[in-house]
C-alpha positions as CSV (number, residue, x, y, z in Angstrom):
1,M,-26.1,7.9,-32.0
2,T,-24.5,4.9,-33.6
3,E,-25.5,2.7,-30.6
4,I,-29.1,3.9,-30.9
5,R,-29.2,3.2,-34.6
6,D,-27.7,-0.2,-34.1
7,L,-30.3,-1.0,-31.4
8,L,-33.2,0.2,-33.6
9,L,-32.0,-1.7,-36.7
10,S,-31.6,-4.9,-34.7
11,R,-35.2,-4.7,-33.7
12,I,-36.7,-4.1,-37.1
13,R,-37.7,-7.3,-38.9
14,D,-37.7,-7.7,-42.7
15,V,-40.8,-9.6,-44.0
16,A,-40.4,-10.6,-47.6
17,D,-43.3,-10.4,-50.1
18,Y,-45.6,-8.4,-47.7
19,P,-48.1,-7.0,-48.4
20,E,-47.5,-8.1,-52.0
21,P,-44.8,-10.1,-53.9
22,G,-41.6,-8.2,-54.4
23,V,-42.0,-5.9,-51.4
24,M,-39.7,-6.1,-48.4
25,F,-41.8,-4.9,-45.4
26,K,-40.0,-3.3,-42.5
27,D,-41.9,-4.6,-39.4
28,I,-41.4,-2.4,-36.3
29,T,-43.4,-4.6,-33.9
30,P,-40.3,-6.2,-32.4
31,L,-38.9,-2.7,-31.7
32,L,-42.2,-1.7,-30.0
33,A,-42.1,-4.9,-27.9
34,D,-38.6,-4.1,-26.6
35,P,-38.9,-1.5,-23.8
36,A,-35.3,-0.4,-24.1
37,A,-35.5,0.1,-27.9
38,F,-38.9,1.8,-27.7
39,T,-37.6,4.2,-25.0
40,A,-34.4,4.9,-27.0
41,L,-36.6,5.7,-30.1
42,S,-39.0,7.9,-28.1
43,D,-36.1,9.8,-26.5
44,A,-34.3,10.3,-29.8
45,L,-37.5,11.7,-31.5
46,A,-38.2,13.8,-28.4
47,D,-34.7,15.3,-28.7
48,I,-35.6,16.3,-32.3
49,A,-38.8,17.9,-31.1
50,R,-37.0,20.0,-28.5
51,A,-34.3,21.0,-31.1
52,T,-36.9,22.2,-33.5
53,G,-38.7,24.2,-30.9
54,A,-41.9,22.3,-31.5
55,T,-45.0,23.1,-29.4
56,K,-47.1,20.2,-30.6
57,I,-46.5,16.7,-32.1
58,V,-48.7,15.5,-34.9
59,G,-48.8,11.7,-35.4
60,L,-49.9,10.3,-38.7
61,E,-52.4,7.4,-38.6
62,A,-51.7,4.7,-37.5
63,R,-48.1,4.0,-36.5
64,G,-47.4,7.7,-36.2
65,F,-49.8,7.5,-33.2
66,I,-47.8,4.8,-31.6
67,L,-44.6,6.7,-32.0
68,G,-45.9,10.3,-31.6
69,A,-47.7,10.0,-28.3
70,P,-44.7,8.9,-26.2
71,V,-42.6,11.5,-28.0
72,A,-45.0,14.2,-27.0
73,I,-44.9,13.0,-23.4
74,R,-41.1,12.8,-23.3
75,A,-40.8,16.3,-24.8
76,G,-43.6,17.7,-22.6
77,L,-45.7,18.7,-25.6
78,G,-49.3,18.1,-26.7
79,F,-50.2,15.4,-29.2
80,I,-52.5,15.8,-32.2
81,P,-53.7,12.8,-34.2
82,V,-54.0,13.2,-38.0
83,R,-56.5,10.6,-39.0
84,K,-58.0,9.1,-42.1
85,A,-61.1,10.9,-43.3
86,G,-64.3,10.3,-41.3
87,K,-62.6,9.1,-38.1
88,L,-62.7,12.3,-36.0
89,P,-65.9,13.7,-34.5
90,G,-66.6,17.4,-34.7
91,A,-65.3,20.1,-37.1
92,T,-62.3,19.0,-39.1
93,L,-59.9,20.3,-41.8
94,S,-59.2,17.8,-44.5
95,Q,-56.5,17.4,-47.1
96,A,-56.7,15.0,-50.1
97,Y,-53.6,13.5,-51.7
98,D,-52.7,11.0,-54.4
99,L,-51.6,7.4,-53.7
100,E,-49.9,5.0,-56.1
101,Y,-53.3,3.6,-57.0
102,G,-55.9,6.2,-56.2
103,S,-56.3,8.9,-53.6
104,A,-56.9,9.3,-49.9
105,E,-57.8,12.0,-47.4
106,I,-56.6,12.9,-43.9
107,E,-58.1,15.1,-41.3
108,V,-57.3,17.0,-38.1
109,H,-59.7,18.7,-35.6
110,A,-60.0,22.3,-36.7
111,E,-59.5,23.6,-33.2
112,D,-56.4,21.5,-32.3
113,L,-53.8,23.7,-34.0
114,S,-53.4,27.5,-34.0
115,T,-51.1,30.2,-35.3
116,A,-49.1,29.9,-32.0
117,D,-48.1,26.3,-32.7
118,R,-44.9,24.9,-34.2
119,V,-45.6,21.4,-35.2
120,L,-43.3,18.4,-35.6
121,V,-44.8,15.6,-37.7
122,V,-43.8,12.2,-36.5
123,D,-44.3,8.9,-38.4
124,D,-42.6,5.5,-38.6
125,V,-41.6,5.5,-42.3
126,L,-40.9,8.0,-45.0
127,A,-41.6,6.3,-48.3
128,T,-42.8,8.3,-51.2
129,G,-43.8,11.2,-49.0
130,G,-47.5,11.6,-50.0
131,T,-49.0,11.3,-46.6
132,A,-46.3,13.5,-45.0
133,E,-46.8,16.2,-47.7
134,A,-50.5,16.2,-47.1
135,S,-50.0,16.6,-43.4
136,V,-47.7,19.5,-43.9
137,Q,-50.3,21.2,-46.1
138,L,-53.0,20.4,-43.5
139,I,-50.9,21.9,-40.7
140,R,-50.4,25.1,-42.6
141,R,-54.0,25.3,-43.5
142,A,-54.8,25.2,-39.8
143,G,-52.6,28.2,-39.4
144,A,-49.7,26.5,-37.6
145,E,-46.0,26.5,-38.5
146,V,-44.3,23.3,-39.5
147,A,-41.3,22.8,-37.3
148,G,-40.1,19.7,-39.2
149,L,-40.7,16.0,-39.9
150,A,-39.1,13.2,-37.9
151,V,-39.3,9.5,-38.8
152,L,-37.9,6.3,-37.5
153,M,-36.8,5.2,-41.0
154,E,-36.6,6.6,-44.5
155,L,-36.8,4.3,-47.5
156,G,-34.3,6.4,-49.5
157,F,-34.8,4.6,-52.7
158,L,-38.4,5.8,-53.0
159,G,-37.5,9.5,-53.2
160,G,-39.7,10.9,-50.4
161,R,-37.1,13.3,-49.2
162,A,-36.7,14.9,-52.6
163,R,-40.5,15.4,-52.8
164,L,-40.7,16.8,-49.2
165,E,-37.8,19.2,-48.9
166,P,-39.3,21.9,-51.1
167,V,-42.7,21.5,-49.3
168,L,-41.0,21.8,-45.9
169,G,-39.6,25.2,-46.8
170,G,-36.4,24.8,-44.8
171,A,-37.9,22.9,-41.9
172,P,-35.7,19.9,-41.1
173,L,-36.5,16.3,-42.2
174,E,-34.9,13.9,-39.7
175,A,-34.7,10.2,-40.2
176,L,-33.1,8.1,-37.5
177,L,-32.4,5.3,-40.0
178,I,-32.1,5.4,-43.8
179,V,-32.6,2.0,-45.4
């Protein structure tokens, strides 16, 4: 696992003062552009999906789509997008949540999840945990079970894990990298 972590870390670029002064942005586009690194990432997350007994992968807009879709393929599972409000046609379930400066809302198609599903949430970064927490609430409202949350990297200094662990109710929270 150390080799995979080293490979992934070597393909993440730090961008200072983006999107605002004082922020060190973790840019994963070099990782996505490297087929060996992207495959290693997809395989590592698919291993987590299999270990949790997931039946579906939920990817959070937008980078969670990029990571979650190949994970679903590698694990032989269905992929469900969780989108920003107003982006999905048809009947949806929605969940509002608070941001640092305001609020937002995410949605999933009402028919995409059922009581038979165990869902692994996949995203690129765990920061404060607000979007992930909203997705867990949304999955449960759809009647599905949360199998866990898997992310490429966790920004440990922002406290997202402490916020999410009680919400996950014992389901695992797996971060391939903690920065």
